[in-house]
N, C-alpha and C positions, 0 to 999 in steps of 0.2 A: 400525512393521511391523504388517500385517493379520494378527491371529490368529484369524480367523473359522473356519479349518480347522485342526484339531489334526492334528499329524503322528504317524501310528500308529508304534509301536515297530518294526513289521516293514517300514516304508517303505524303499525303496531309490532311490539317485540314478540316474536315467536319463541316460547319456551315449553310449550306443551302441544305436542303433535295432535293429540285427540282434540283439544279445544279448538286447535286451527282448522282441522278438518270438519268438525262439527259446524262451525260458522259458515265455512265455504260451502257445503253441501247443503245446509239450510237455506242459504241464499239462492243456490242453484234450484233447489226444489220449488221455491217461490216464484221462479220465473216462467211464464207461459211457454210451452214448447212451440218451436217453429221448425220449418223445414231444415234451417241450418243447424239445429241441435240434434238431428237424427244421424244414425251412422256412426262410424268410428272416427270421422274427423278429417278425412282426405277431401281434397277440392275436386279432383276427377281422376279416378283411378284407372281409366280406361284409354285415355287420350296419350299417345307418344309425345305429343308437342302441346304445350299449353301457351296461350298468349296471356300472360299475367298483367294485369293493369291496377295500378294503385293511384286512385284519384284523390288529389289533396284540395282542400278549400284554402285559398290564400286571400288575405285582405287586399283591397284594391284602394285606389285614390278615388275619393268622392268626385263626382262630376263638378265643373266649375259653377260656383254659386253665382245667381244674378241678383243684383240689388233690386229692392222694391222702390215704390215712388218716395219712400222717406229716406232713402239712401242706406238702409238696413240690409245686411245679407241675410239671406234665407237659408236655414238649415237644411241639409241634405243627408241621406243616408249613404253609407259607404257601399260601393258596389263590390260584390265578392267575385274573385277569379278562381278559376280551377286550373289545376296542373296535373297532369296524367303522366305517370312513369309507366313505361312499358317494358316488359322482359319477355323474350321467347325462351321458355324452358322445356328442355327435354326431359321426358320421364322413361321409366323402364316398367311398364305394367306387368310384363311377363315375369320378371324377377319378384314383383311383390307376391306373386301368386305360387312361384316355383321355388324359390330360394328361402330356405328356413332362416327366420330371424331377420329377414330384410324388409324393413318398413320404410327406409329412407328413399327408395327408388322412385317415389311419387311425392307430390307436394301436399302438405297437411295444412288445414286451415289456420292453426294457431300461429304459423310462421308468417302467414300473410296479414293476420290481425296485428301481431306485433310490429311487422314492417310498416304497416299503415299508421300505427301510433307514433313510431319513432320518426318517420319521415314528415308526418303531418306537424309534429312539434318542432322539428328542425327547420322546416321551410316557413311555418307560421307559428313561432314560439309563443305559448301562453305565459302567463305571469309566473307560473311554477312549472317549467319544463322538467322532464324526468332526467335529461342528461345535460350536463354542462358542455355546450357544443365546442367551446375553446379548448378545454381539457380533453374532449372526445378527439379532437383533431390531432392531438399529439399522442394518442393511445395506441398501445400494442393490444390487439384484441384477438382473442382465440375462441372458436366456436366448437363446441362438442356436438356430435351427432348432426352434422349439417345437412345430410341428405342430399337433395337436389342442387344445394349450394345457392339458393335464391338469396338469402341474408347477406352472404358475402359480396354478391353482385350489387345489391342495394345499398349496403353500408359502407363499402370500401372507399367511396369519395368522401365519407364524413371522418375517416380515421386515418392515422399514420400508417399502419400496417394490419392486415387482416389474414390470420391463419385460419383456414378452414379445414376441418378434420372429420373423418368418419372411417369406418371399416374399410380395409383395402379393396374389396369389391365394388364400392361406390366412388371411389376416388376418379376413375375414368369418366363417369357420368358428371361428377362435379367440375372436372376439367373441361369437359365438353361444353357445359353451360357457361362456364366462365369465357371460353374462347368465343362463343356465340354471341356475347353481350358486352364483353370488355375489350377494348382495343389491346392488342399485345404490344407492349413498349418496354423499354428499358427501365421505365419508372413504375411499371405496375406493382401495386401494393398487396396483391392478393397471393398467398401461398397455400397450396393444397398439399396436405400431409395425411398419410394414414394414421390413425390412432384407435386401437382396438381396447376397450376398457378392460375386458377379461385378460387380455395379454398383459396389460400393465398390472393388474392386480396380482397375476401369477408370478410376475417377475420379482425376484428378491429386491428388496430397497437397495442394496449396495450396487445393484446393476442397472438400476432404472435410470440414472442420470445419463448413462451413455446410450441406451435404447430410446429414450424419450426425452430429448433435449428441445426445449422450446424458448428458452430464456424467460425473463421476468415478464409477466402478462398483467397488464392494467385492468382489463375487463375480460372476465371469462363468461361467455354466453352459452346457456343451457336451455335451448328451446325444444319443448315437446320430446324430451329425452326420457320422461318418466311414463313408463306404460307396461313394463313387464316385470314381475317380481324378482326373477333370475338375474336381472341386470341392476338391481338396485345397489347391491353391494359393490360391484365394479365401477358403477357411476360415482358413487360418493367417494369411494377411494381415489378415483381419478380427479374429482374436483379437489380433494384434499391435497394431492400430490402437486397440482399445478398451481395452488394458492400460495403466494408469499404473503406472510402476516403483515398487516397494516398497509399492504400495497395493492393486492389484488381485490377487485369487487367482483363477486359472483353474482349474476343475474339469472335466475331460474324462472321460466315461463312454462306453464302446463295447461293443457286441456283437461278439464275435471271428467275423467272417465271412471275407471275402477277405484272406489273410495279407499279399499284396503291397500293398493298400491301406493297411493298418494301418502296415506298415513305411514305406511312402511318407509317410504323415501324420507319423509320429514324425520322420524324417529331415528333412522340411520344417520341422517345429516347431523342432527342435534348431538348424538352420542359419539359421533366420529372424534371430535376434539372438543375439549372443554373451552377452547378459545373462540369458538364460532359465536358470533352475534348475528342473528338472522331477523329480519324484518319483513312482514307482510306489507306490501305496497299499497293496501287499500283497494277499493272497488271502483274508483271513478275513471281509471284509464281504459281498462279492459272490461268487457260485460261478464256476466255471472258465469259464463262457460269456462272462464280461464281464471288461473291464479298466477300471481308474480311474487317472487321474494328476492330480496337482496341479502347476501351474506358477505362477511369479512371477518377474517380472523384477526385477534388481537395480538399483541406483540408476544414474542416468544417468552415463556416463563423460565 
């Protein structure tokens, strides 16, 4: 079994898409609106260059205690430290507006929220971190719909190998961002490859292994890929194709936009194969704007 992701205590088994969507959007509706909940969800769709900062709170050592007159030590509070990880990220705002179906040429806030969660827990582990960092460090990770490639830049130091994928038109942008932020060495563990879900779905199963060869994947990341109904079928088929039963963990993170599309995705995922076991990972790690599910196929029948 792959224990790269720890199951939170509040995780629930998803068997009914309608019930899961009702619970998610009820919680979202009860959340007071803020400026961050407005719009489609991109960070800044106009700037060709973003300076992305992920600020982490780290535990610090308490200051040295001083003895009182009776020789007892006086308790002191721990001093928090902060750690800031910065990434210079190129975007292509023109393509967002001119190239049909191109949403990955700018950064979307769910990626930043997920990155902040993972890095915060990695560098200052809580009692129940989402990832087992020792297993993660040995993992083969593949990300679907990677867009600007931000997660590959931030997560590659945490894993053994990170394969970042998207449609062919976006691969040059991803490689540019990797080259801007990751030293080019013989030991670089990031690989950028094009992967079009529609092309994969339309390729006969007997020919897929030759056209789409990625090896065995330990962790399949699907972050902010659920947004258009026409892509639900190809996305689910791609997830199923890349998953090795009892080996691959699929982690799906979405921003809750169109309710019907989220429902359609969950329904398609559940019915794509009876071996799927899908868990909703609770509401404690990401706020009500987002949902996160973990899926794993059981053994071949």
